[in-house]
N, C-alpha and C positions, 0 to 999 in steps of 0.2 A: 522436510525432504532436502537432500543434498543437491548441489548444483548439477543439472543434467546436461549432457552433451546433445548434439543434434541427433545422433544415433539413438540415445536414450529416449528422446522425445518421440522419435519415430516408433520405437517399441511401445512406449507408454500409451500412445494414441491409437495403436492398432486395435482392431476389433477381434480378428481371428488370427491366431498364430499356429503355423503348421510345423511340426517337429519330425524331421527325417530320422528314423531310428528311435522312435518314441519309447520303446520298451527297454532301452539300454540303461545301465546303472547310472550314467551321468545325465541322461535326458529325462528319465521318468520323474525325478524330483522337481525338475524345472516345470514340467507339464503340470504337476500337482500344485505348485505355487501359483502358476499362471491361472489355473482354474479357480483357486481360492481368491485371486484378485479380480475375478469377474470376466476374464477373457474367454472367448470361444476358442477351444483348443482342438486341433486335429493332428493326426500323425500317422506314421506308417512304420511297419517293421516287416522283416522277412518272414518271421514265424510268430505264432501266437505264444504268449508266455504269461506267467503270473502277473507281471507288471502291466502288460497290455490289457488283461482282463480287469485288473484293478482300476486302471485309468478309464476304461469304458464305463465301469459302474459309477465313477465320479463325474461322468458327463462328457468325456472326450470322445470325439469321433475317430475311431481307430481303423485303419486299413491294413489288412494283411497282404503284403506284396507292395512293391514300390513302382508306381506308375505316374506318368506326367500329369494325368487328369486329377490326381489326388490333391494337387496344390491349387486347383481352380478356386477362386474366391478368397484365397489367403492374403492377408495384408503383409505378413512377415513369414519367412521361412527360416527355421533354425536347424542347424546341422552340426554333427560332431566331427572331430578331426579325422575319424575313421571313414567318413563319407568322401568318396572320390568325385572329382569334377564331372565325370561322365554319368553320375547317378541321374536317372531319368527325372526325378523330382527337382533336384538342384538345377539341372540343366534347363528344365521347363521354367523354373522361377526366374532364372537369369534371362531367358528368352522373352518372357512376358514382362520383365522389368519389375518383378516383385523383389523387394529388398531381402537379401539373404545374409544371415549373420551366423558365424561360428558360435558354438555353445557358450564359450567363455564370455563373448560379447553380451549375450542375452542375460547370463547369470550376473555379469558385472552391472548391467542396468538394474537388475532386481536388487542388488546390494544397495543401490542408491535410492531405492523406493522405501528403505527403512532408515530410521534415525539412529539406530544402535546396532550396527552390524559387527559381529564378532568373527573375525577371520582367523581360522586355526591353520597354521602352516608348520612345515618341518618335514624332513625326509621320512621320519617314522612317527607313528602314533596319532596322525591327524584324525583318522576315523574314530579311534577310541576316545580321544579328548573331546571331539565334537559331540560324540554320543554322551559322554559324561556330563558335559555342560548342559546339553539339551535335557537330559534326564533330571538333573538338579533343578533346572528352571521349571520344567513341567510339574514335577512333584511338589514344588513350592509355589504353584499356582501363578507363575509369571507369564504364562500363555505365549511362549516364543514360537517363532517359525524356525525351520532348520532345513539345511541341505547337507546330507551326510553321505560319505562314500560307502556305507554298508548299512544294513537294516538295524534299527534300534529295536530290540525285542519288546520294549515297553509299548511301542505303538505298531510294531509289525511292518514298518516302512522306513525308507531312507529319507523321508520327507515329513516335516510337521508344518501344518498351516495354521498358525496361531493368529490371535487378534491384537497382539501388542506390537510395539515398534522395534522389537528385538529380533534379529535374524542371526542364527549361528550358521556359519558357512565354512565347510571344509574347503581349504584353499591350496590347490596343488600347483607346484612350481613347474611341472612338465611344460616344455616349450613356452615358459613365461606366462602361462595362461592366467595365473592369479594376479598378474599386474593389471588385468582388466577390472579387478574388484576394487571397492572402496570401503575398507574396514574402518570403523571408528575405534575398535579395539583389535589389535593384532596379537597373536600368540605365536612365538617361535620356539618350537620344541627341541630341535636339534638340526644339525647340518652334516650330511654324510655323502659319500661319493656315489651318487646315483644320477641318472640322466646325463652322464658326461658325453654321450653320443651327440647331444645337443649343446650342452654348456662348454664342453671341451676341457675346461680347467676348473679347479675348485675355487679359484678367485672369481671367475665369472658366475659360478653358482652362488657364492656368498654375496656377490654384488646384487644378484637378483633378489635374494631375501632382504637385503638392505632396502632396495626400492619398495618392496612390499610393505615392510614395517614403517617406512617413511610416510606412507599414505595414511597412517592411523594417528589418532590423538593420544592413545595409550598403548604401550607395547609391553607385553609380558614375555620375558626371554629366559632361556636356560643359562643360569649363571655358572654352571659347571661345564659348559660347552664352549671351548675357546673360539670356535668359528661363529657361534651365536653372539658372543661378546664382540667380536670383530664386526659382525653384520650390523649391530645396533649402535656402534660407536658413531657419534656425531649426528645422529638423527634428532629431529626436533621434538618427536613424540615424548611424552612422559614415559620413562623406562622403569619397569618393575621387574626385578630379578627373582627367580625361584631356583631352588636347588637343595642338595643334601649337605654338601660341604661348603666351606667358605663363608662369606658374609652376605648371602642372599637375603633379600628383603622378606620373602616368604621362604621358610626353611623347614624341611622335614627333620624332626629330632626324635631320639629314642626309637629308631626304626627297628622293628622286630618281626621275624617271620612267623606267620600263623599257618593254620591248616589250609586256608583258601587263598591267602595273599598276605601282604605286609601290613602291619599296623604302625602308626606313627603319630606323634604330636605335630601340630602345625604352629610354627612360630611366625609372627608378623612383627618385623622390627624387633626381634628377640623377645617378644611377649607372646606367651601361649594364647592362641585364640580358638583352638579346636583340636579334635582328635579324630583320625580316620582309621577305620578297619576295612581294608580293601578285600573285595571278594573275587578279584582277578589276580592270577599268579604272576610272578616276575618282578624283579627289582625296577624294571623300567616303568611299571605301573605306579611306583611311588611318585615319580615325576609327573605322570599323567594325572593322578589323583590330586597332587599338590597344586598344580597350575589350575585345574578345574575348580578346586576350592577357592584359590586366589581370585580368579575372575568373578565368580559368583558372589563371594564375600564382599568384594569391592562394589558389586552391583546392588548390595543391600540384603542379600539372602543370609539368614542367620546361620551360625555354625552348626547348630543341631540339625537344622533342616538339610544342610549340605551333607552332613555325615549320614543321616538316615537315607538320603537318596543314593549316595555312593555305596552304602552297605547293601542296597538292593540291586546294584549294577553288577551283572555277572558276565559282561562282555558285549561288544557289538557283533553284528553278523560277520562270520568268518574271521573273528579275532578270538582265538582259543575257544571256539564255539563248541559246546558239548552237543554231540550228535546222538549218542546213545551208549548203552552198556549191555553186553550180552555175553554169557558164559564167562563172566569175570573179566572181560576185556572192555576197556573204555575206548570209545572212538571220538576224536576231537578233530575239528577242521580249522585251519588258520590260513590267512592271506599272505603270510611271510614269503618274500621272494628276493630280498636283499640279504647278504650275509649277516649283517647286524640283527635283522629281524629273525632270521633263521636261528641264530645262536640264542637270542632272547627267548624265543618260543620253546626250543628244545631244553634250554637251561631251566625254564619255568617248569616244564614237565618233569625234569629230573628231580626238582625240589619237592615234588608232591608225593614221593614215596612209592611210586610204581615199581614193579619188578624190572621191567624193561621198557625202553622207549623205542618204538618201531615207527618209522616215518616213510611216506612216499612224497618225494619232492618233484614238482613240475617246473622246470626252468622256464623262464619267460624272456623271450627275445634273444637273438644271437649276440647282439652287441653287449647286452648285460652279462651274458655268460663269458664272452671273450674278455671283458674287462674285470670281472669279479670271480672268475672260476676258482682261483686259489682260496679266496675267502669263503666261497661256497663249500669247498672241500673241507676246510677247517671247521666251519660251523656244523656241517652235517656229521662230522666225526663225533659230535657229542652224543648222537643217537647210537643205540645198540645195533640196530639193523636198518639199512636204508634201501629203498626202492626208488627208482626214477622213471619218469616218462620221457619221451622225446621232447625236445625244446619246442615251445609254442612260438611260432614265427611272428605272430601278430602282423605288423605292417612291414616286416623286413625280409630281405633275401639273405641267405647264409654266405655272405662274402668273407666271413671270418674263418670258415673251415672248422667250426666247433661242433661238438655233439655231446649228448648226455653221457655217452660212454667215457668221455674224457674225465668226467667227474667220478663215475662209478668205478673205473679202474684204479683210481687213486684212493678209494675207500677200503677199509678192512673187509667190509661185507656189503658191497653195493651191487645192485642189478638194475638193468633197464628193461621195462616191460611196456609195450605200446598199447596193447588191448586192455581196456578197462575191466572187462569181465574176467580175463585171466589174472590181471593184477589183483582184483578183489579176492579171487580164489586163493592166490598164493599168499597174500597177506593174512587172510583168515586162517590158512593152514598152519602158518608159523606162529601165530599168536597163542599165548598161554594165559591161564588165569593169573590176574595181577598185572598184565601188560597194559600199556596205553598205545593206541595207534593214532598217528596224526597225519592227515592229508594236508599238504602244504603247497601253496603256490598261488599266483595271481590269475591263472587261467580257469579252466572248468574242472580242475581236479576234485573239487567238492562233490562232484557227482559220484566219485568212487566211494565216499564215506558211507552212503546209504547201502551201496552194493556190498560193502564189507560186513555191515550189520546183518544183511540178509544171509550171507555165507556163514556167518558165525552161528 
């Protein structure tokens, strides 16, 4: 075990840990891991969900509704950044002197309970690569644990509780939260202009990734990304580059487009060590598959086993996720919310031979739209027909004076529809045999996908 801080020891020695918002996508995996480590886990959420039901079956005490008495008897209270100081459970914990830690602190402590933590970072692709690495390790009987930002279809969960000393941990840069983690292996996929409401400048963002990678013993970084190269320069960790062009240590060669994704040879120090046939579309998945191969190959998994596992990988939850097909229309859901991700998703769809690409995009946060509006317009222009919902405010006030109409009016064929039922009806009505419909965004737009299938 790595060296523990005072806070880590407090968490390690706790008997019962209470999680405020236990059903959330960030909190649910932490609850699962804590249960697997033998902790008594309780938690609360405003509404019952698939996640709260799952945790209850695993042994957690789940309260629907948040009340001060729910934290009675807890040794630790864990809360997410979305929980405000006046939350009755958080306020009760502080009044009673129960140590309260933000989610990233608890997950950081968990990373130090494992001897081989793989921290997957980058602006785009974290969930996909965390899922790929986890699937490779699972199918090659390495028994990993994992905390992923989306569901891995292989296990039907965003969490895996294994018995080995390996933890695969998706590591998000938002408000520097990943600096709480202690990766033995760091992965840096790319650096793009996101979360600048917090970081302010690209230099600050790059410096944050540098700090994260500096915490590891080995760092895999994108040798085709100039900011990644800048971020890892001068760090003490062993540096291993991956890429398609240049002199990357792991390089994708003979890249060819197939029906479901790209195929390529994997070169290690210019020697062919494997071949991958990807089952997820988009050129960005060449990088994702390549670095997943590299990490697992260097951990001792044989090339054939890696290739077999990746050939079975058809995407993480909400990452070009196939929802269904009806009346000749394919419906897919994707988490893309940054222009680079939007363009990658729509370009991947265009490459698959559908007659038309129809999308509904749900913009996420006013600050992101204010900063990236022009990029969103350019990326959405790839689609043949675009619908939008109003902007999801999340934690923000609209001090920027932006709206989804600003995007829609700049598109050749863009409309804003707020009601999900009306939206599903309109999208189903315009779809024709041979089209693909993509619901896209970081909020709850995925709920529309099922409604579209019903309307079809």
